[in-house]
C-alpha positions as a Markdown table, in Angstrom:
| # | Residue | x | y | z |
|---|---|---|---|---|
| 1 | Met | 133.7 | 100.7 | 70.2 |
| 2 | Gly | 134.1 | 98.3 | 73.1 |
| 3 | Lys | 132.0 | 95.6 | 74.6 |
| 4 | Ala | 129.5 | 96.6 | 77.2 |
| 5 | Lys | 130.5 | 95.8 | 80.8 |
| 6 | Thr | 128.5 | 93.2 | 82.7 |
| 7 | Gly | 127.3 | 95.8 | 85.1 |
| 8 | Asp | 125.9 | 97.9 | 82.1 |
| 9 | Arg | 123.5 | 95.2 | 81.0 |
| 10 | Glu | 119.9 | 95.3 | 82.1 |
| 11 | Gln | 119.1 | 92.4 | 84.4 |
| 12 | Gln | 116.0 | 90.3 | 83.6 |
| 13 | Pro | 113.8 | 89.1 | 86.4 |
| 14 | Pro | 114.0 | 85.4 | 87.0 |
| 15 | Ile | 111.4 | 83.2 | 85.2 |
| 16 | Arg | 109.0 | 81.5 | 87.6 |
| 17 | Pro | 108.8 | 77.8 | 86.8 |
| 18 | Thr | 105.3 | 76.3 | 86.4 |
| 19 | Leu | 104.7 | 73.9 | 89.2 |
| 20 | Pro | 103.1 | 70.5 | 88.1 |
| 21 | Asn | 100.4 | 70.5 | 90.8 |
| 22 | Glu | 99.3 | 74.1 | 90.4 |
| 23 | Pro | 95.5 | 73.9 | 89.6 |
| 24 | Thr | 95.4 | 77.5 | 88.4 |
| 25 | Gly | 98.9 | 78.7 | 87.8 |
| 26 | Val | 99.9 | 82.3 | 87.2 |
| 27 | Asn | 100.8 | 81.4 | 83.7 |
| 28 | Asp | 97.3 | 80.1 | 83.0 |
| 29 | Val | 95.7 | 83.3 | 84.3 |
| 30 | Ala | 98.2 | 85.5 | 82.4 |
| 31 | Gln | 97.4 | 83.6 | 79.2 |
| 32 | Arg | 93.7 | 83.9 | 79.7 |
| 33 | Ala | 93.9 | 87.6 | 80.6 |
| 34 | Tyr | 96.0 | 88.1 | 77.4 |
| 35 | Asp | 93.3 | 86.3 | 75.4 |
| 36 | His | 90.8 | 88.8 | 76.7 |
| 37 | Tyr | 93.1 | 91.7 | 75.7 |
| 38 | Val | 93.5 | 90.4 | 72.2 |
| 39 | Ala | 89.8 | 89.6 | 71.8 |
| 40 | Arg | 89.0 | 93.3 | 72.7 |
| 41 | Gly | 91.4 | 94.4 | 69.9 |
| 42 | Cys | 94.4 | 95.0 | 72.1 |
| 43 | Glu | 92.8 | 98.0 | 73.8 |
| 44 | His | 94.8 | 99.1 | 76.8 |
| 45 | Gly | 93.5 | 100.0 | 80.2 |
| 46 | His | 91.6 | 96.9 | 81.2 |
| 47 | Asp | 94.5 | 94.8 | 82.6 |
| 48 | Val | 93.0 | 94.4 | 86.1 |
| 49 | Ser | 89.5 | 93.5 | 84.9 |
| 50 | Asp | 91.0 | 91.1 | 82.4 |
| 51 | Trp | 93.1 | 89.4 | 85.1 |
| 52 | Leu | 90.1 | 89.1 | 87.5 |
| 53 | Ala | 87.9 | 87.7 | 84.8 |
| 54 | Ala | 90.6 | 85.2 | 83.9 |
| 55 | Glu | 90.9 | 84.1 | 87.5 |
| 56 | Arg | 87.1 | 83.7 | 87.8 |
| 57 | Glu | 86.9 | 81.7 | 84.6 |
| 58 | Leu | 89.7 | 79.3 | 85.6 |
| 59 | Arg | 88.3 | 78.8 | 89.0 |
| 60 | Gly | 84.8 | 78.2 | 87.6 |
| 61 | Ser | 83.3 | 81.1 | 89.6 |
| 62 | Ser | 80.8 | 83.5 | 88.3 |
| 63 | Arg | 80.8 | 85.7 | 91.4 |
| 64 | Leu | 82.2 | 89.1 | 90.8 |
| 65 | Thr | 84.9 | 90.4 | 93.0 |
| 66 | Val | 85.7 | 94.1 | 93.1 |
């Protein structure tokens, strides 16, 4: 059994750094959307609505966007 070649390893996408002046960063939206997912009991199939709700909450808007 030999070592895996470098070309055989799956490449990971680069991690996007959080910018200090980002009022509503992607990481904040992702965390809030994940909180919605967990609160619903980890039920799949609502990722887009969770993401949009998280954006609205973080921006302080109650207007629905479809």
